[in-house]
BADONU-345418 format. One record per residue (C-alpha): residue in three letters; x, y, z. Coordinates in steps of 0.05 Angstrom, whole numbers, padded with zeros to 5 digits, always signed. Example, Ala and Ser with C-alpha at 12.3 -4.5 7.8 and 13.67 -1.06 7.14 Angstrom:
ALA+00246-00090+00156;SER+00273-00021+00143;
END
This chain:
MET-00845-00067-00008;GLY-00812-00031-00065;ALA-00739-00011-00068;SER-00754+00063-00056;ASP-00800+00046+00002;SER-00748+00002+00036;LYS-00695+00056+00029;LEU-00742+00108+00059;SER-00759+00062+00117;PHE-00685+00046+00128;LYS-00666+00120+00129;GLN-00722+00137+00177;GLY-00698+00081+00223;ILE-00628+00111+00221;PHE-00655+00179+00243;ARG-00689+00146+00302;LEU-00622+00119+00327;SER-00596+00187+00348;GLU-00660+00209+00384;PRO-00655+00216+00460;LYS-00699+00156+00474;GLN-00663+00089+00484;ILE-00692+00033+00442;PRO-00701-00033+00478;ALA-00657-00090+00454;ASP-00717-00135+00440;ASP-00753-00083+00399;GLU-00774-00105+00329;TYR-00741-00041+00304;TRP-00672-00073+00301;THR-00693-00124+00248;GLY-00697-00068+00198;PHE-00621-00063+00196;TRP-00614-00132+00164;GLU-00681-00137+00128;LEU-00688-00069+00093;PRO-00622-00055+00056;GLU-00618-00087-00012;SER-00544-00076-00026;ALA-00479-00052+00005;GLU-00490+00014-00030;ASP-00555+00024+00009;VAL-00520+00016+00075;PHE-00461+00061+00057;SER-00501+00116+00023;LEU-00560+00119+00071;PHE-00521+00109+00135;SER-00481+00173+00128;PRO-00420+00194+00171;ALA-00463+00249+00203;ASP-00515+00197+00223;ILE-00464+00152+00255;ARG-00428+00208+00293;ARG-00494+00237+00317;THR-00515+00171+00346;ARG-00445+00158+00374;ASP-00440+00224+00409;HIS-00513+00234+00432;ASN-00540+00163+00443;LEU-00483+00115+00452;ALA-00530+00064+00483;ASN-00569+00057+00418;LEU-00504+00048+00378;GLU-00482-00004+00428;THR-00548-00041+00421;LEU-00543-00038+00346;VAL-00474-00071+00346;LEU-00499-00124+00394;ALA-00562-00136+00353;VAL-00528-00145+00285;SER-00471-00185+00316;SER-00520-00231+00351;ARG-00561-00239+00288;LEU-00498-00257+00248;CYS-00477-00310+00298;ILE-00547-00339+00301;LEU-00549-00345+00225;ARG-00480-00379+00223;ASN-00506-00431+00273;HIS-00574-00440+00241;PRO-00580-00510+00209;SER-00617-00481+00149;PHE-00570-00423+00133;PRO-00568-00397+00078;ASP-00639-00417+00063;PRO-00672-00356+00030;ASP-00736-00365+00068;ILE-00714-00388+00137;ALA-00645-00360+00146;PRO-00629-00317+00085;GLU-00558-00297+00067;ARG-00584-00227+00055;ASP-00591-00218+00130;ALA-00520-00241+00142;LEU-00492-00195+00089;ASN-00530-00135+00116;CYS-00504-00149+00186;ILE-00433-00151+00157;ARG-00445-00086+00119;VAL-00472-00049+00180;LEU-00412-00069+00222;THR-00365-00050+00166;ARG-00398+00019+00161;ILE-00398+00039+00235;LEU-00334+00009+00263;PRO-00286+00062+00234;PHE-00327+00117+00267;ILE-00320+00081+00333;TYR-00245+00075+00323;GLU-00235+00148+00307;ALA-00266+00171+00374;GLU-00208+00175+00423;HIS-00255+00191+00480;LEU-00288+00123+00470;GLU-00225+00082+00475;ALA-00239+00056+00546;TRP-00311+00039+00527;GLU-00287+00005+00463;ASP-00237-00039+00500;LYS-00290-00060+00550;PHE-00347-00069+00500;PHE-00309-00109+00448;TRP-00253-00143+00487;ALA-00277-00155+00558;ALA-00300-00225+00578;ARG-00376-00232+00578;ARG-00429-00273+00613;LYS-00486-00302+00572;ARG-00546-00340+00596;SER-00534-00414+00583;ARG-00584-00458+00549;ARG-00595-00494+00615;GLY-00605-00428+00650;GLN-00658-00408+00600;LEU-00696-00473+00610;ALA-00688-00470+00685;LYS-00724-00404+00693;ALA-00791-00439+00706;GLU-00768-00509+00721;VAL-00772-00540+00790;ILE-00723-00595+00806;PHE-00729-00642+00866;ASP-00669-00669+00900;GLU-00676-00745+00892;ALA-00633-00756+00954;ASP-00683-00719+00998;PRO-00755-00729+00973;GLU-00781-00691+01034;GLN-00748-00624+01014;THR-00788-00564+00990;PRO-00787-00551+00915;THR-00736-00497+00898;GLN-00736-00446+00843;LEU-00666-00447+00811;GLU-00631-00381+00796;PRO-00617-00369+00722;GLU-00550-00398+00702;PHE-00496-00361+00662;GLU-00433-00382+00626;GLN-00370-00345+00608;VAL-00364-00331+00534;LYS-00312-00300+00488;PRO-00307-00225+00481;LEU-00353-00196+00429;ALA-00298-00180+00378;GLU-00270-00250+00382;GLU-00339-00280+00372;ILE-00350-00236+00311;MET-00283-00256+00280;ASP-00293-00330+00294;THR-00360-00325+00259;LEU-00330-00289+00200;MET-00274-00339+00192;ASP-00325-00395+00191;LEU-00368-00359+00140;LEU-00307-00353+00093;PHE-00312-00429+00086;PHE-00387-00440+00091;SER-00427-00487+00048;GLU-00472-00452-00003;PHE-00448-00384+00022;THR-00375-00381+00001;LEU-00363-00454-00019;PRO-00402-00506-00058;LYS-00455-00548-00024;VAL-00428-00604+00019;PRO-00460-00674+00020;PRO-00515-00686+00072;GLY-00487-00702+00141;LYS-00421-00664+00130;PRO-00405-00601+00170;LYS-00425-00538+00134;VAL-00359-00505+00152;THR-00305-00538+00111;TYR-00236-00506+00112;ALA-00222-00519+00038;ILE-00171-00476+00000;TRP-00208-00432-00051;GLN-00158-00436-00108;SER-00105-00485-00132;GLY-00032-00466-00119;VAL+00004-00470-00053;GLY-00023-00529-00012;CYS-00077-00547-00063;ASN-00074-00579-00132;THR-00149-00582-00145;PRO-00189-00518-00150;VAL-00255-00512-00113;ALA-00316-00495-00156;SER-00338-00423-00146;THR-00389-00374-00169;LYS-00394-00298-00173;GLU-00441-00300-00113;PHE-00391-00339-00071;GLU-00335-00291-00091;SER-00379-00231-00075;ASN-00395-00259-00006;ARG-00321-00272+00007;THR-00307-00200-00013;GLU-00355-00172+00038;ILE-00329-00216+00094;LEU-00257-00198+00079;ARG-00275-00124+00078;LEU-00303-00130+00148;LEU-00242-00167+00173;LEU-00199-00111+00144;THR-00244-00061+00179;LEU-00236-00096+00245;ALA-00160-00092+00235;SER-00163-00020+00213;LYS-00159+00006+00284;SER-00086+00014+00261;MET-00106+00075+00220;TYR-00128+00112+00281;MET-00063+00106+00320;SER+00002+00145+00310;ALA+00060+00110+00276;ASN+00103+00111+00339;VAL+00048+00079+00381;LEU+00022+00026+00333;PRO+00081-00024+00334;VAL+00087-00020+00410;LYS+00013-00022+00428;GLY-00012-00066+00371;VAL-00083-00079+00349;PRO-00123-00132+00388;ALA-00162-00155+00326;ILE-00099-00170+00286;THR-00065-00201+00346;TYR-00125-00248+00355;MET-00125-00269+00282;ALA-00049-00276+00275;THR-00041-00317+00339;CYS-00097-00367+00322;GLN-00070-00435+00342;ASP-00118-00475+00299;LYS-00070-00499+00245;GLN-00124-00517+00196;VAL-00157-00449+00200;VAL-00090-00413+00191;LEU-00066-00455+00133;SER-00132-00455+00096;THR-00139-00379+00104;LEU-00066-00366+00086;CYS-00067-00410+00024;SER-00135-00384+00002;LEU-00113-00311+00005;LEU-00045-00326-00026;ASN-00071-00369-00083;THR-00130-00323-00100;THR-00081-00265-00105;LEU-00028-00299-00146;LYS-00074-00336-00194;TYR-00106-00271-00216;ASN-00088-00256-00288;PRO-00106-00184-00308;ALA-00083-00197-00380;SER-00139-00246-00396;TRP-00176-00230-00460;ARG-00227-00174-00452;MET-00260-00121-00494;PRO-00216-00057-00495;TYR-00237-00006-00443;ASP-00288-00051-00410;HIS-00256-00035-00343;VAL-00275+00038-00352;VAL-00349+00020-00353;PHE-00354-00041-00308;LYS-00325-00060-00241;ASP-00283-00123-00241;GLN-00310-00160-00181;LYS-00254-00210-00185;GLN-00202-00155-00179;ILE-00238-00127-00118;LEU-00235-00195-00085;VAL-00161-00202-00101;THR-00148-00132-00074;TYR-00179-00150-00006;CYS-00144-00218-00005;LEU-00076-00187-00016;GLN-00087-00132+00034;LEU-00112-00177+00090;LEU-00056-00226+00076;LEU-00004-00170+00085;VAL-00039-00143+00147;LEU-00033-00212+00179;VAL+00036-00232+00154;LEU+00076-00169+00169;TYR+00042-00154+00235;PRO+00092-00154+00293;ILE+00060-00184+00356;PRO+00071-00133+00412;GLU+00118-00158+00466;PRO+00080-00173+00531;GLY+00137-00150+00575;ASN+00143-00216+00613;GLY+00170-00263+00561;PRO+00174-00272+00486;PRO+00115-00248+00444;PRO+00065-00299+00418;LYS+00080-00328+00350;ASN+00049-00299+00287;PHE+00026-00364+00255;PHE+00011-00333+00188;ARG+00082-00309+00182;HIS+00108-00374+00212;PHE+00074-00418+00160;LEU+00093-00372+00102;GLY+00165-00382+00126;ARG+00155-00458+00126;LEU+00141-00464+00051;HIS+00195-00506+00019;ARG+00171-00540-00045;PRO+00204-00512-00109;GLN+00136-00514-00145;ASP+00106-00470-00091;PHE+00163-00420-00099;GLN+00155-00422-00174;PHE+00081-00407-00165;LEU+00097-00348-00120;VAL+00148-00319-00168;ASP+00104-00327-00229;GLY+00045-00294-00195;MET+00086-00236-00168;THR+00122-00220-00233;ARG+00057-00224-00272;ILE+00026-00170-00228;LEU+00089-00127-00225;ASN+00097-00130-00301;GLN+00025-00110-00314;PRO+00033-00034-00309;LEU+00090-00038-00359;GLN+00047-00077-00407;ALA-00014-00032-00397;THR+00025+00030-00415;ALA+00056-00004-00476;SER-00011-00022-00507;TYR-00027+00003-00576;LEU-00092+00032-00547;PRO-00071+00074-00487;GLY-00114+00060-00428;SER-00148+00000-00461;GLN-00121-00048-00409;LYS-00136-00035-00337;SER-00075-00015-00296;LEU-00072-00050-00229;THR-00060-00005-00170;TRP-00032-00057-00122;ALA+00036-00069-00150;PRO+00065-00036-00087;GLU+00029-00087-00044;MET+00059-00143-00086;ILE+00128-00114-00075;MET+00112-00115-00001;LEU+00091-00189-00005;PHE+00156-00205-00042;TRP+00196-00170+00013;GLU+00158-00208+00067;ALA+00172-00275+00033;LEU+00246-00257+00027;GLN+00250-00239+00101;CYS+00213-00297+00133;ASN+00231-00354+00086;LYS+00305-00367+00075;ARG+00290-00423+00025;PHE+00250-00376-00018;ARG+00308-00326-00014;SER+00355-00379-00038;PHE+00308-00400-00093;ILE+00304-00328-00119;VAL+00379-00319-00120;ASP+00401-00389-00143;THR+00353-00390-00202;ASP+00372-00320-00224;ARG+00300-00297-00218;ALA+00330-00243-00174;HIS+00351-00209-00239;ASP+00278-00200-00259;PHE+00260-00170-00192;VAL+00321-00124-00193;VAL+00297-00094-00259;LEU+00225-00089-00235;LEU+00244-00056-00170;LEU+00289-00007-00206;TYR+00232+00009-00254;TYR+00184+00028-00197;ALA+00239+00068-00162;ILE+00267+00106-00221;ASP+00201+00117-00259;GLN+00169+00151-00199;ARG+00230+00182-00166;ASN+00207+00254-00174;ASP+00135+00242-00153;PRO+00128+00267-00081;THR+00069+00220-00070;LYS+00111+00158-00086;GLN+00169+00166-00039;GLY+00147+00110+00008;LEU+00143+00062-00051;ILE+00211+00082-00076;ARG+00242+00073-00007;MET+00211+00004+00000;CYS+00239-00016-00068;ILE+00309+00004-00045;PHE+00302-00033+00020;VAL+00281-00096-00017;LEU+00343-00090-00060;GLN+00385-00082+00002;THR+00353-00145+00031;LEU+00371-00184-00032;SER+00441-00156-00035;VAL+00464-00187+00031;GLU+00465-00255-00003;PRO+00535-00271-00029;HIS+00509-00310-00089;PHE+00466-00250-00108;GLY+00529-00208-00116;LYS+00562-00262-00157;SER+00502-00272-00201;LEU+00503-00199-00221;ASN+00566-00211-00263;LYS+00521-00244-00315;THR+00513-00204-00379;PHE+00448-00165-00383;GLU+00417-00181-00450;GLY+00354-00148-00477;GLN+00362-00084-00439;GLU+00338-00046-00500;SER+00269-00076-00492;LEU+00258-00042-00425;PRO+00213+00019-00416;ALA+00246+00084-00434;SER+00248+00109-00363;ILE+00298+00055-00342;ARG+00333+00041-00408;ILE+00406+00061-00411;PRO+00427+00084-00481;ASN+00482+00043-00513;PHE+00487-00003-00454;HIS+00529-00066-00460;GLY+00547-00095-00393;THR+00529-00139-00335;TYR+00472-00135-00284;ALA+00522-00105-00236;ASP+00536-00050-00286;TYR+00462-00038-00294;LEU+00448-00037-00219;ILE+00505+00011-00203;THR+00486+00057-00259;SER+00414+00058-00237;ILE+00434+00072-00165;TYR+00475+00130-00191;THR+00413+00155-00227;LEU+00372+00152-00164;LEU+00426+00188-00124;THR+00437+00244-00174;THR+00371+00257-00208;SER+00320+00254-00152;LYS+00327+00328-00135;GLY+00339+00314-00062;LYS+00274+00276-00051;LEU+00311+00211-00035;ASP+00365+00238+00010;ALA+00336+00196+00067;ILE+00356+00132+00031;TYR+00424+00152+00006;PRO+00454+00105+00060;ALA+00411+00047+00036;LEU+00432+00058-00036;LEU+00505+00059-00016;ALA+00493-00003+00027;ILE+00471-00041-00035;ILE+00536-00023-00071;ASN+00575-00042-00008;ASN+00541-00110-00004;ILE+00557-00130-00075;ALA+00624-00095-00081;ALA+00668-00155-00060;TYR+00637-00198-00116;VAL+00633-00149-00175;GLN+00678-00167-00233;ASN+00693-00133-00299;LEU+00658-00068-00279;GLY+00650-00027-00342;ARG+00682+00039-00356;ALA+00617+00078-00351;PRO+00595+00052-00282;SER+00667+00059-00257;SER+00666+00132-00278;LYS+00599+00141-00243;LEU+00626+00114-00178;LEU+00682+00165-00182;GLN+00632+00220-00198;LEU+00595+00201-00135;PHE+00661+00206-00097;ALA+00672+00274-00128;SER+00605+00298-00104;MET+00609+00269-00034;SER+00680+00293-00022;SER+00664+00365-00042;PRO+00665+00417+00014;HIS+00594+00437-00004;PHE+00570+00367+00013;LEU+00614+00354+00073;PHE+00600+00421+00105;ALA+00524+00416+00095;ASN+00515+00378+00161;GLU+00555+00339+00212;THR+00540+00269+00186;ASN+00549+00272+00110;HIS+00620+00247+00118;LYS+00590+00179+00136;LEU+00562+00173+00066;LEU+00631+00188+00038;GLN+00660+00135+00084;SER+00609+00084+00060;LEU+00627+00097-00012;LEU+00701+00091+00002;GLU+00689+00024+00036;ALA+00654-00001-00027;LEU+00713+00020-00071;ASN+00760-00013-00023;ALA+00722-00078-00025;MET+00724-00079-00101;ILE+00799-00067-00100;GLU+00816-00114-00044;HIS+00775-00173-00067;GLN+00770-00164-00143;TYR+00831-00122-00162;SER+00852-00162-00223;SER+00780-00167-00248;ASN+00765-00093-00247;PRO+00818-00056-00288;ASN+00769-00003-00310;LEU+00754+00018-00239;VAL+00827+00016-00218;TYR+00847+00058-00278;THR+00792+00109-00264;ILE+00814+00114-00191;VAL+00887+00126-00211;ARG+00865+00181-00260;SER+00827+00214-00203;ARG+00888+00210-00156;LYS+00891+00285-00143;ARG+00822+00284-00113;PHE+00839+00228-00064;GLN+00904+00262-00046;ALA+00867+00328-00035;LEU+00817+00292+00010;ARG+00875+00264+00051;ASP+00900+00336+00061;PHE+00831+00366+00071;THR+00825+00422+00121;LEU+00773+00472+00142;GLU+00811+00529+00108;ASN+00820+00497+00040;GLY+00748+00473+00042;GLN+00723+00544+00053;GLU+00769+00569-00001;GLU+00740+00519-00050;ILE+00669+00541-00034;GLU+00688+00614-00044;ARG+00721+00597-00110;GLN+00658+00562-00134;LEU+00615+00622-00114;GLN+00662+00667-00152;LEU+00658+00624-00214;LYS+00582+00626-00208;LYS+00583+00702-00207;GLU+00631+00707-00265;GLY+00589+00658-00305;GLY+00529+00705-00302;VAL+00487+00657-00262;GLU+00427+00682-00223;PRO+00442+00718-00158;LEU+00460+00676-00098;GLN+00403+00646-00060;ARG+00399+00630+00012;GLY+00443+00570+00027;ASP+00495+00587-00026;SER+00539+00631+00016;ILE+00591+00606+00065;ASP+00557+00641+00123;SER+00491+00606+00109;LEU+00526+00539+00104;ARG+00556+00552+00173;SER+00491+00570+00208;PRO+00427+00556+00169;THR+00363+00574+00204;VAL+00334+00508+00178;LEU+00381+00449+00171;GLN+00395+00438+00097;THR+00440+00397+00053;PRO+00458+00401-00021;THR+00433+00346-00067;LEU+00485+00302-00099;SER+00461+00322-00168;ASN+00480+00395-00158;VAL+00544+00391-00118;PRO+00597+00432-00156;GLU+00644+00389-00197;GLY+00679+00400-00263;ASN+00739+00447-00258;ALA+00739+00448-00183;ALA+00801+00425-00146;PHE+00764+00360-00132;ALA+00745+00346-00205;ILE+00744+00275-00230;GLY+00810+00256-00262;ASP+00874+00296-00263;ASP+00875+00367-00287;ASP+00910+00346-00350;ASP+00862+00289-00365;SER+00797+00293-00403;ASP+00743+00243-00386;THR+00676+00261-00414;GLU+00640+00195-00416;SER+00581+00171-00375;GLN+00546+00233-00352;PRO+00483+00225-00311;LEU+00424+00200-00351;ASP+00388+00265-00352;HIS+00446+00313-00340;PRO+00482+00352-00394;PRO+00557+00339-00403;HIS+00604+00376-00358;SER+00616+00448-00377;PRO+00647+00505-00338;ALA+00578+00536-00327;ALA+00546+00470-00308;ALA+00605+00449-00266;SER+00603+00512-00224;ARG+00530+00508-00206;SER+00514+00524-00134;ALA+00488+00471-00087;SER+00413+00464-00087;ILE+00382+00457-00019;ALA+00339+00398+00002;SER+00291+00394+00060;SER+00310+00358+00123;VAL+00298+00283+00129;ASP+00234+00254+00156;GLU+00260+00216+00217;SER+00203+00166+00213;VAL+00233+00134+00151;PRO+00281+00076+00163;VAL+00352+00089+00139;GLN+00411+00042+00145;VAL+00481+00072+00151;ARG+00541+00031+00169;GLY+00599+00081+00166;MET+00661+00049+00196;SER+00734+00067+00198;GLU+00789+00025+00168;LYS+00810+00003+00237;ALA+00740-00019+00256;ARG+00726-00058+00193;GLY+00759-00122+00217;LYS+00731-00117+00287;ARG+00657-00127+00272;PRO+00633-00199+00271;VAL+00618-00223+00200;GLY+00558-00267+00217;GLN+00496-00232+00243;PRO+00423-00254+00247;ALA+00387-00227+00186;PHE+00316-00213+00168;SER+00287-00211+00237;ARG+00243-00156+00262;GLN+00268-00169+00332;ASN+00343-00169+00317;SER+00353-00095+00328;THR+00342-00058+00392;THR+00373+00005+00365;SER+00328+00061+00341;LEU+00335+00089+00272;ILE+00359+00156+00297;SER+00421+00128+00330;ASN+00442+00091+00267;THR+00421+00143+00217;PRO+00463+00201+00190;THR+00405+00248+00187;MET+00414+00314+00153;GLY+00443+00340+00218;THR+00426+00333+00291;ASN+00432+00406+00311;GLU+00389+00463+00287;PHE+00453+00503+00273;PHE+00515+00469+00248;SER+00581+00503+00238;PRO+00640+00460+00214;THR+00703+00467+00256;ALA+00774+00441+00251;GLU+00761+00396+00311;TRP+00700+00366+00277;ILE+00740+00351+00214;GLU+00795+00320+00256;SER+00744+00274+00289;TRP+00727+00237+00224;LEU+00780+00252+00171;PRO+00835+00207+00200;GLU+00784+00151+00204;LEU+00767+00153+00129;PRO+00788+00087+00097;LEU+00837+00118+00047;HIS+00896+00072+00059;THR+00878+00021+00005;ILE+00865+00072-00049;LEU+00926+00115-00033;THR+00970+00053-00034;LEU+00940+00033-00101;ILE+00953+00102-00129;SER+01026+00104-00105;GLU+01040+00035-00135;LEU+01006+00046-00202;THR+01020+00118-00219;PRO+01091+00106-00243;LYS+01068+00048-00286;LEU+01012+00087-00318;ALA+01057+00148-00330;SER+01101+00108-00376;PRO+01101+00130-00450;GLY+01062+00069-00473;ALA+01005+00074-00421;ALA+00999+00149-00414;ASN+00963+00159-00480;ASP+00936+00090-00494;THR+00876+00066-00452;ALA+00884-00007-00475;ALA+00958-00006-00455;ALA+00940+00026-00388;LEU+00888-00027-00373;LYS+00938-00081-00391;ALA+00989-00050-00344;VAL+00936-00051-00289;ARG+00922-00125-00300;GLU+00995-00144-00300;THR+01016-00102-00240;GLN+01015-00135-00172;VAL+01002-00084-00118;TYR+01033-00095-00050;GLY+01010-00069+00017;ILE+00936-00082+00006;GLU+00905-00135+00050;PRO+00833-00158+00037;MET+00789-00143+00097;PRO+00733-00191+00118;ILE+00671-00183+00076;ARG+00616-00147+00116;VAL+00543-00141+00100;HIS+00499-00081+00113;LEU+00434-00109+00139;PHE+00367-00075+00140;GLU+00349-00074+00213;TRP+00280-00065+00242;SER+00262-00019+00300;PRO+00196+00007+00328;MET+00205+00070+00285;SER+00216+00032+00221;LEU+00158-00015+00236;GLY+00113+00046+00247;TRP+00134+00072+00179;TYR+00122+00004+00147;GLU+00053-00006+00176;SER+00032+00064+00157;LEU+00056+00048+00086;LEU+00012-00014+00084;TRP-00050+00020+00111;GLY-00040+00077+00063;PHE-00044+00025+00007;VAL-00107-00004+00039;PHE-00140+00065+00044;ALA-00123+00084-00028;GLY-00144+00016-00054;GLU-00212+00022-00020;ILE-00224+00088-00056;GLN-00209+00054-00122;VAL-00257-00002-00104;ALA-00312+00046-00083;LYS-00312+00086-00148;GLY-00365+00136-00135;THR-00393+00105-00072;ALA-00372+00119+00000;GLY-00309+00080+00019;VAL-00301+00046+00086;TRP-00253+00097+00116;ASN-00273+00160+00078;SER-00288+00221+00121;THR-00258+00191+00184;ASN-00204+00222+00226;ILE-00143+00179+00207;ARG-00080+00191+00247;LEU-00031+00141+00218;PHE-00020+00181+00154;ARG-00044+00244+00121;VAL-00099+00246+00070;GLN-00097+00305+00023;GLU-00160+00329-00012;THR-00153+00357-00081;ALA-00205+00388-00127;ALA-00249+00340-00165;GLN-00231+00335-00239;THR-00280+00332-00297;PRO-00269+00289-00359;SER-00227+00322-00412;LEU-00180+00304-00468;LEU-00123+00311-00419;ALA-00156+00271-00364;PRO-00199+00219-00398;ARG-00255+00184-00361;GLY-00278+00135-00414;ALA-00261+00099-00478;VAL-00277+00158-00524;ASP-00239+00206-00480;ALA-00179+00160-00476;VAL-00175+00153-00551;GLY-00185+00228-00558;SER-00128+00240-00510;ASN-00083+00196-00553;LEU-00100+00237-00614;VAL-00084+00302-00579;GLN-00017+00274-00557;ARG-00001+00256-00630;ILE-00013+00326-00656;GLY+00054+00358-00642;SER+00033+00427-00666;LEU-00019+00436-00611;ASN+00004+00474-00550;LEU-00041+00453-00492;ARG-00023+00503-00439;GLY-00024+00484-00366;HIS-00023+00409-00377;GLN+00020+00368-00331;GLY+00031+00294-00339;GLN-00010+00250-00294;GLY-00003+00178-00275;PRO-00062+00132-00271;PRO-00111+00148-00216;GLY-00101+00112-00151;GLN-00026+00119-00145;GLY-00012+00169-00092;GLN+00015+00142-00027;ASN+00026+00136+00047;GLY+00087+00140+00085;GLY+00091+00163+00017;GLN+00050+00117-00027;ARG-00010+00109-00071;GLY-00058+00165-00086;ALA-00132+00155-00085;GLY-00183+00162-00138;ASN-00249+00197-00131;GLY-00271+00188-00060;GLY-00346+00181-00062;ALA-00402+00223-00088;GLY-00385+00296-00087;VAL-00316+00283-00060;GLY-00254+00308-00095;GLN-00191+00268-00107;GLN-00154+00243-00046;THR-00080+00228-00040;VAL-00046+00192+00018;ARG+00016+00231+00034;ASP+00076+00222+00080;VAL+00063+00235+00152;
END
C-alpha cells in the first residue's frame, strides 16, 4: 500500500470512530491504528482535535476501546520475545501505539465532565483473565482423591492486575532501556531490558553506544511520559499542589532503586552533555530540526517534572518520598558536581554567545535556559553538598552574573516576569549561605566583557558592589513590573549585608537613593504595607554598620551626609507627609509638566478606586525635603543606569502608578522591628518545601489589602516607632561633629579617614538573621505553572509547523495568548538569507523602518510569566504563555 493510500485508510478509520455504532474490541479494525501511520506527523495531522473531541463526546465507548487496544498492543510487544523484529513484532507498531496515546490523552484530560470516568478507567484496579483461566475454559480436571466424582467444568479464572495507567508507565520505562529499541543489542540469554545509563557523567564513566534511531525512539517515549504527567496543565494553580497528579506520583515514588537511578542519571547526563556550540554549518538549524536537541528538551523537562514534584500529603501521616529528588540530593562526589556545573553554565552561556556571533542568527539559540535555571535551583535546594560546592569554589560568582543577565536583560518584557522572579529567588536561596556573602568581597575582574545590558560603565569594584548595583537597577528601572519581588530583592541585600566589606561609593549612594525613594510620602502613602519594604532596607543598612562599620567608610559617610532625611523620617507625621506631596505637585505644575493624571493628587492617593502604588523609579526625589544628602551638599554620582542625572524637573516627577500584585506569585518579606530582631531564632530549617505552613498572603506586603486605603495618624503610629532607626541615628549623632571639622568638611579623603578612626559607641551588633525563601501551596502552584508553561512553549518549538501535543486544548494552569501569524521579512527573518538581510538593514543607519519593534528569538514568552511559543502548527498564529 502506498503512503497516500495508507493515510486515506487511516483517516477513514478515524471517521468511523465517532459514528454511533460501537466497534467490538476484537474487530480487525483496531489494528489500523498501529499498522497504517508511517510517522508521528501522520498521527498528529490526520487525527485532528475535532476528530478526538467528536469521538470523546459522542462515542466514548469507542475511545475507551481504542485506548485499551493500543495499550494492550504496546504491552504485548514489550513482552514479545522477538521484539523489535521488523517482521514478527515491529517497532513501528510500538511507536504508533505511543503516538496515538500521546495524541488523545490531552483531550481526555481537558474534559472536566470525564474526571470520574478517567479516574476509574486509568487508575482503578482491574481483573484480567489469567493464563490458567484461559486454558481452563475447556479443560476437565478430575480430583485424584475421589476418582468416582463427576467431571467438572472449571469457571474461568481471573487475577488482579495493576491499573491501566500504571501498566502503561511500567511498559514505557522498560522500553526506555530495551535492547535494539533504545539500547544496543544484548548478548543472547541476557534480559532485553537493561537499566544502563545512556550517557557518561553522573553514575557512569563509560558511554553506551547509541544511534539516531535509538535516540528518536527515546524521544517518543519521553514525550508520552510527559503527556501522562501533563494532567497538571488542566488543573488550576491552587488545586494542583494539593491534589497532585497520579501519573507523576506513581513515577516519583517508584521504589525500585535501579529504575530510579538509571532514569535519573540518563536524563541528567543526556541534558548536561549536550553541547550546542559544536561545529556546524551556519544557519543549518533554520533548515533542519536538531533531533538531539529535541531529545535533550524532553529529558530536561521530564527530569524537572519528577524532581520538583511535591508528593501530596495523604492526611494520615507523612507523604511518600520523592525518590528522584531524594537521589539527586544524595550526590556527593566533587566530579559529579563539577559535571553539573559545567553542563549548566554551558547551556546558560549559550544565548549570550549566540547573540554575540559575527553572523547574527547563525548559531541556534536554545530556548530552555529557564529550565536549566530551574534545575540549578532544585539542586541547590535538595543537595546541601552541591550548595557548598558552588559557594566554596566561587562558582557562585558565575551564576550570580548569569542570573542577573537573564533578570536585567528581560526586565521590561511582560512575558518574562516569571523567569525574572525565579532568577531573583535563586539568588535569594544562594544568599542565605554565610560564605556566599563573604565571597562577594572578591574583586570583580573582566566586567567589561559582559553583554551591554548588564555591563556597568566605569565599574571597578567587588561582586558585592556589582550585585547591589544590579539589584538597584532592577528596583528602579523595571517600570513597576517587578514590584511583587521588591521584598525578595531586599532580602538578598539583607542576607549579605553583615558580610559586605569595602562597599564602593557608587553602590553606597544607590542604597541611600533607595532609602530616599522608600521613605518618600508618595511611596509610604501608596498602600498600608510599603513601610515594610522601608523597614527591610533599614535592617540591611543596620547590619552593614553593626557588623562591618570599619570596613565600610563609604557607606557610613554617605549615611551621615543624608542625615536630614533620617531625622525627617524620625519626625514623620501625616501632616508633613501630605505637605510634601502637595509641594511636589506644585513643583510639577510650575515646571510645565503635563496635567496631573489620576493617582497624582492627594485625594486619589487616599482613596484610589483600584489599589495602586508608585514605582521606585519615579518616586519624587531631588530637591524634596527627603533628598539624598544635606541641602548644602552636592552628590551627583551614580545615577540609575538608564536614568538621567537629577535635575529639578526630573526630581519633581509625579509618581507613576503600577498595577496591583498578582497574589499567586511567591514573595518573601521579613519586616521586623528593632526590638524583634534579637528575638527570632537564628537557625531555621532551609530549602524544604514542607518547612512553611504559612501562606504567601500572610507574609507578603502586597500592594495593599483593602480596596480603599487612606493613611491615618494612627496607622503611621502603628509602624513608625518600630522602624529600626536607632543604629543610624546614633551613628549620625556621633559622627556629625567629626565630619563637620574644617579638615573633613570639604575633603572626602579626610572625611573617610575620620570615619575609619572614629569609634562609635552605643551600637550593639544584633544577631545575624537570614531571610529564607519559604514554600507554601500558593508558591508551589506558581512554580509548577511556570514549569508547565516552559513545557508547553518548548513543545511548540519542537513541533515547528506540525501540531504540538497540547495545542488547541483547554489548558487551565496558565493562559495561552494567540497572536497573528508573522510572515518572513527583513525585520523578522525566517531563514539564512533573511537573517543576513536583517543584519544589513540594521547597519544602514539612514533607513527609518517605521513600526519596527525589537523582538527576541522566537520561543521565549512565558508562563507564570515565562517563555513564548513559536508558530503553533499549520495555520496557527504565534502563541505566548502568559501569567495567570
